[in-house]
C-alpha positions as CSV (number, residue, x, y, z in Angstrom):
1,M,11.2,-23.5,5.6
2,P,14.3,-22.9,3.1
3,F,16.0,-19.7,2.2
4,P,14.0,-18.4,-0.9
5,K,15.9,-18.0,-4.2
6,I,13.9,-15.9,-6.6
7,T,14.8,-15.3,-10.3
8,K,13.3,-13.9,-13.4
9,D,12.0,-17.4,-13.9
10,S,10.1,-17.6,-10.5
11,V,6.4,-17.8,-11.1
12,S,4.2,-15.1,-9.8
13,G,0.7,-15.4,-8.3
14,D,-1.3,-18.2,-7.0
15,K,-1.6,-21.1,-9.3
16,D,-5.2,-21.4,-9.0
17,Y,-5.8,-17.9,-9.0
18,I,-9.5,-16.8,-9.8
19,A,-10.1,-13.3,-10.7
20,P,-13.1,-11.8,-8.8
21,K,-16.2,-11.4,-11.0
22,A,-17.8,-8.6,-9.0
23,Y,-17.3,-5.6,-6.8
24,P,-16.7,-5.6,-3.8
25,I,-14.4,-8.3,-2.6
26,G,-15.2,-9.7,0.8
27,P,-16.7,-9.6,3.5
28,F,-13.4,-9.8,5.4
29,T,-12.9,-11.5,8.8
30,K,-9.9,-10.7,11.1
31,Y,-7.8,-13.5,11.9
32,S,-8.3,-14.6,15.5
33,N,-4.7,-14.8,16.1
34,N,-3.7,-11.5,15.3
35,P,-1.1,-10.0,15.2
36,I,0.9,-12.2,12.7
37,L,4.0,-10.4,13.0
38,R,5.5,-8.2,16.0
39,P,8.7,-6.4,16.2
40,D,11.6,-8.3,17.3
41,P,13.6,-6.5,20.2
42,T,16.7,-8.6,19.0
43,V,16.8,-7.2,15.6
44,E,17.7,-3.4,15.6
45,F,16.0,-2.4,12.5
46,E,12.8,-3.6,13.6
47,S,13.0,-3.5,17.3
48,A,10.3,-0.8,18.0
49,Y,7.5,-1.2,15.6
50,L,6.6,-3.5,12.6
51,Y,3.5,-2.7,10.3
52,N,2.4,-1.7,7.0
53,A,3.3,-4.7,4.8
54,T,2.7,-5.2,1.1
55,A,2.4,-8.6,-0.5
56,I,3.0,-10.8,-3.5
57,V,2.9,-14.7,-4.2
58,V,5.9,-16.0,-5.8
59,D,6.6,-19.7,-6.2
60,D,3.8,-20.8,-4.0
61,T,5.0,-18.5,-1.4
62,V,3.5,-15.2,0.2
63,F,6.1,-12.7,0.5
64,L,5.8,-9.6,2.7
65,L,7.6,-6.6,2.5
66,Y,6.9,-4.7,5.9
67,R,7.6,-1.6,7.4
68,A,9.9,-1.7,10.4
69,Q,11.1,1.1,12.7
70,N,14.0,1.0,15.3
71,P,13.7,3.1,18.7
72,A,14.8,6.1,16.8
73,K,11.8,5.5,14.4
74,L,14.1,5.3,11.4
75,S,12.0,3.2,9.0
76,S,13.5,0.2,6.9
77,V,11.8,-2.4,4.6
78,G,11.9,-5.9,6.0
79,L,11.1,-9.3,4.2
80,A,9.1,-12.4,5.5
81,W,7.7,-15.4,3.8
82,S,5.3,-18.0,4.4
83,K,3.8,-21.1,2.8
84,D,0.1,-20.8,4.4
85,G,-0.3,-16.9,4.6
86,Y,-0.3,-16.7,8.4
87,N,3.0,-18.0,9.8
88,F,6.2,-16.2,8.4
89,T,9.9,-16.5,8.5
90,K,11.8,-13.3,8.8
91,Y,15.0,-12.3,6.8
92,R,16.8,-10.5,9.6
93,K,18.3,-7.7,7.7
94,P,16.6,-4.7,6.0
95,I,16.2,-5.2,2.3
96,I,15.5,-1.4,1.7
97,S,17.0,1.2,4.1
98,A,17.7,4.9,3.9
99,T,20.9,5.6,1.6
100,E,19.9,8.7,0.0
101,P,19.7,12.4,1.4
102,W,16.0,12.5,0.9
103,E,15.7,9.2,3.1
104,R,17.9,10.1,6.0
105,G,16.3,10.8,9.3
106,G,12.9,9.3,8.6
107,G,13.8,6.4,6.3
108,I,11.8,4.1,3.9
109,E,8.1,3.9,4.6
110,D,5.0,2.0,3.4
111,P,6.1,-0.2,0.3
112,R,3.7,-1.3,-2.3
113,I,4.6,-3.9,-4.8
114,V,3.7,-5.3,-8.3
115,R,5.6,-7.1,-10.8
116,D,6.4,-6.4,-14.4
117,P,4.8,-9.3,-16.5
118,K,7.3,-8.3,-19.5
119,T,10.7,-7.8,-17.6
120,K,9.9,-9.8,-14.5
121,L,11.1,-7.0,-12.5
122,F,9.7,-6.3,-9.1
123,I,8.4,-2.6,-8.8
124,V,8.1,-1.0,-5.5
125,T,6.8,2.4,-4.7
126,Y,7.8,3.9,-1.2
127,T,7.8,7.2,0.7
128,A,11.3,8.8,1.6
129,Y,11.0,10.6,4.5
130,D,13.8,13.2,5.6
131,L,12.0,14.2,8.6
132,F,10.8,17.4,6.7
133,R,9.3,16.2,3.4
134,A,7.6,13.0,2.5
135,R,8.7,11.8,-1.2
136,L,7.3,9.2,-3.4
137,C,9.8,7.1,-4.9
138,V,10.5,3.9,-7.0
139,A,12.7,0.8,-6.4
140,T,13.1,-2.1,-8.6
141,S,14.6,-5.6,-8.1
142,E,15.0,-9.0,-9.7
143,D,15.1,-11.0,-6.4
144,L,13.5,-9.1,-3.6
145,F,16.5,-8.7,-1.6
146,H,18.6,-6.3,-3.9
147,W,17.2,-3.1,-5.0
148,T,17.9,-0.1,-7.4
149,K,16.3,2.9,-6.3
150,Y,15.1,6.0,-8.4
151,P,14.4,9.6,-7.1
152,S,11.1,10.9,-6.5
153,F,9.3,11.8,-9.9
154,I,7.0,14.4,-8.2
155,P,8.4,17.9,-9.2
156,G,9.5,20.0,-6.5
157,Y,7.1,22.7,-6.9
158,W,4.4,20.2,-5.9
159,N,2.2,21.4,-2.9
160,D,-0.1,19.0,-1.1
161,I,-3.1,20.2,0.6
162,A,-4.1,18.4,3.4
163,H,-6.5,18.5,6.5
164,D,-5.7,18.8,10.1
165,A,-7.7,16.9,12.7
166,N,-10.3,19.8,12.6
167,G,-10.8,19.9,9.0
168,K,-8.6,23.0,8.3
169,H,-6.5,23.1,5.1
170,L,-2.7,22.5,5.6
171,I,-0.1,23.4,2.5
172,R,2.8,20.8,2.4
173,S,5.4,21.7,0.3
174,E,6.9,19.0,-2.0
175,W,4.9,16.2,-0.1
176,S,3.8,13.1,-2.0
177,K,3.1,9.6,-0.8
178,S,1.6,6.2,-1.4
179,G,1.7,4.7,-5.1
180,A,-0.7,2.0,-6.3
181,V,0.3,0.8,-9.5
182,F,-1.8,-1.3,-12.3
183,N,0.8,-3.6,-13.8
184,E,-1.4,-3.7,-17.2
185,K,-1.2,-1.1,-19.9
186,N,-4.3,1.3,-20.5
187,K,-5.7,1.2,-23.8
188,D,-3.8,4.3,-24.5
189,G,-0.5,2.1,-24.2
190,K,0.5,3.7,-20.7
191,Y,0.7,2.2,-17.1
192,Y,-1.1,4.2,-14.5
193,M,-0.4,4.7,-10.9
194,I,-3.0,6.1,-8.3
195,W,-1.1,8.0,-5.6
196,G,-1.4,10.4,-2.7
197,D,-2.5,10.7,1.0
198,S,-4.8,13.9,1.1
199,A,-6.4,13.3,-2.3
200,L,-6.0,10.5,-4.8
201,H,-4.0,11.7,-7.8
202,L,-2.6,10.0,-11.1
203,A,0.8,9.4,-12.9
204,E,1.4,7.5,-15.9
205,S,4.5,5.5,-17.4
206,D,5.8,3.8,-20.5
207,D,7.8,1.0,-18.4
208,L,6.5,1.0,-14.7
209,V,9.9,2.4,-13.4
210,H,9.9,5.9,-14.9
211,W,6.8,8.1,-14.1
212,R,5.3,11.4,-14.6
213,L,2.3,13.3,-13.5
214,T,-0.8,13.2,-15.9
215,N,-1.3,17.0,-15.2
216,D,0.9,19.4,-13.3
217,S,-1.8,21.2,-11.4
218,Y,-2.8,19.9,-7.8
219,Y,-6.7,20.3,-8.8
220,G,-6.1,19.1,-12.5
221,N,-4.6,15.9,-11.1
222,I,-7.0,14.8,-8.8
223,F,-8.4,11.3,-9.2
224,A,-10.7,11.2,-6.1
225,T,-11.2,13.1,-2.8
226,G,-12.9,12.1,0.3
227,I,-16.8,12.2,0.0
228,F,-17.9,10.0,2.9
229,N,-17.7,10.8,6.6
230,A,-14.9,8.0,7.0
231,E,-12.7,9.7,4.4
232,N,-13.4,13.5,5.3
233,K,-9.8,14.0,6.7
234,L,-7.6,11.9,4.3
235,I,-7.8,9.3,1.5
236,E,-4.8,7.3,0.6
237,S,-4.0,4.5,-2.0
238,G,-3.6,0.9,-0.8
239,P,-2.2,-2.0,-2.6
240,A,-2.1,-2.4,-6.4
241,P,-5.6,-2.6,-8.0
242,I,-7.4,-5.8,-8.7
243,K,-8.8,-6.8,-12.0
244,L,-12.1,-7.9,-12.2
245,D,-13.1,-10.5,-14.6
246,N,-16.5,-9.2,-16.1
247,G,-15.5,-8.3,-19.6
248,K,-15.5,-4.3,-18.6
249,N,-11.9,-3.6,-17.9
250,Q,-12.9,-2.8,-14.3
251,W,-10.4,-2.9,-11.4
252,I,-11.0,-2.7,-7.5
253,L,-8.8,-0.4,-5.5
254,I,-8.5,-1.1,-1.8
255,Y,-7.8,2.2,-0.2
256,N,-7.2,3.9,3.4
257,A,-8.9,6.8,4.7
258,A,-9.2,9.1,7.9
259,T,-12.0,11.1,9.6
260,I,-12.2,14.4,11.4
261,G,-14.9,12.5,13.4
262,G,-18.7,12.0,13.2
263,H,-21.1,9.4,13.1
264,D,-19.8,6.0,14.5
265,L,-16.0,6.9,13.9
266,P,-14.1,9.0,16.6
267,K,-11.7,11.7,15.3
268,D,-8.6,10.6,13.5
269,T,-9.8,7.0,12.9
270,Y,-8.1,5.0,10.1
271,T,-10.1,2.7,8.1
272,I,-10.1,0.5,4.8
273,S,-12.4,0.6,2.0
274,Q,-13.0,-0.3,-1.6
275,M,-13.7,1.6,-4.9
276,L,-14.4,0.4,-8.5
277,I,-12.5,1.9,-11.4
278,D,-13.2,1.8,-15.3
279,Y,-9.6,1.5,-16.3
280,D,-10.4,2.4,-19.9
281,H,-11.5,5.8,-18.5
282,I,-9.3,6.2,-15.4
283,R,-9.3,10.1,-15.9
284,D,-12.8,10.2,-15.0
285,G,-12.5,9.0,-11.5
286,P,-13.9,6.0,-9.6
287,L,-17.1,4.6,-10.9
288,A,-18.3,3.7,-7.2
289,R,-17.0,3.4,-3.7
290,L,-18.3,1.9,-0.5
291,E,-20.3,3.9,1.9
292,R,-19.1,2.0,4.9
293,P,-15.3,0.6,5.4
294,I,-14.8,-2.9,5.2
295,L,-12.2,-2.8,8.2
296,K,-12.1,-0.4,11.2
297,P,-10.2,-0.4,14.5
298,E,-11.8,-2.7,17.0
299,Q,-9.0,-4.9,18.6
300,K,-7.0,-3.6,21.4
301,N,-3.7,-3.2,19.4
302,E,-5.6,-1.2,16.7
303,V,-7.3,1.4,19.1
304,E,-4.1,1.9,21.2
305,G,-0.5,1.7,19.6
306,Q,2.1,3.9,18.1
307,V,-0.9,5.9,16.6
308,N,-4.4,5.1,18.1
309,K,-7.5,4.1,16.1
310,V,-5.6,2.8,12.9
311,V,-6.0,-0.2,10.5
312,F,-4.0,0.4,7.4
313,C,-3.7,-1.8,4.2
314,E,-0.9,-2.0,1.6
315,G,-1.0,-5.6,0.8
316,I,-3.4,-8.1,-0.5
317,V,-3.1,-11.4,-2.3
318,Q,-5.0,-14.6,-3.4
319,F,-3.7,-17.6,-1.9
320,K,-4.8,-21.1,-1.5
321,G,-8.5,-20.2,-2.2
322,Q,-8.6,-17.0,0.1
323,W,-7.9,-13.6,-0.2
324,F,-5.3,-12.4,2.3
325,L,-5.7,-8.7,3.3
326,Y,-2.5,-7.7,5.5
327,Y,-3.0,-4.4,7.5
328,G,-1.0,-2.4,10.1
329,Q,-2.6,-2.4,13.5
330,G,-2.0,0.9,15.5
331,D,1.2,1.6,13.3
332,S,2.8,-0.9,15.7
333,E,2.1,-4.5,14.6
334,L,0.6,-6.4,11.7
335,G,-2.4,-8.2,11.1
336,V,-4.4,-10.1,8.5
337,A,-8.1,-10.5,7.4
338,T,-9.4,-13.2,5.0
339,A,-12.1,-13.5,2.6
340,S,-13.3,-16.4,0.6
341,V,-12.6,-16.2,-2.9
342,E,-16.1,-17.5,-4.2
């Protein structure tokens, strides 16, 4: 297919988009021909692993911004596009790569994308990793190929409280990850982001680019913690929330989770689930969440990979009458699961 040219006049979203009327979305079925994207050994920046893609529809085309790793495990963001949601053409250079001191060594991890409906800028949150600390950062673009980066907005005194594989607490200094952005203003006039990978936290913004914490205290800033067995080790934001068409300003957040084990899930299993949010009262936490994940590791490349027992989502789009949920398989390859729109 032709090389894509994106401008401020390019149209975002599926032309026949139908907002979901009820929570949850699904059920989802894994594509029988997964993985849809694999690392390319002839392209250095993605020659080892390719996974964890965010997704957006522009000009009737699905674009994936995926995490790629070379043999040194330096992460970059690659770009691929498709007219059917399954078969993708790759751009053979990274579109976001490590250039800043806080990115060197580990690189650019796990992008999540939205588009500002006013300025038409694409907004990506990503994790900058310098082999010592993970820092949540923002980058902007007009065309998906050229990006302007902004340093992490999380203050240096922030200490994350994580859990190890046995459930014991770990303190991680200056550690932050994973921002899922609402691209619609709240009734208070601010945009919100749900972020974090030990608990879910909140940040607010006037312009989708410059962010600040809603509360400087770790516990005062908590939006949600894990309450079910599947999420008792980790709970991490997924792609941008999806607004329901039910007259209540409610949104669905797809999120990732990990467990210390128990019931039907072995220790360190990563799964994907959904929660319901009242955006008018976002500081009150989620209204509901599913008791059981919508996806869990089952296929061979999900059970065995760079990291075993992992499915992980950062991208979902509605396209041609289906939901396409893109997810990493074993931190090694990329798969997709689909659900009917109606």
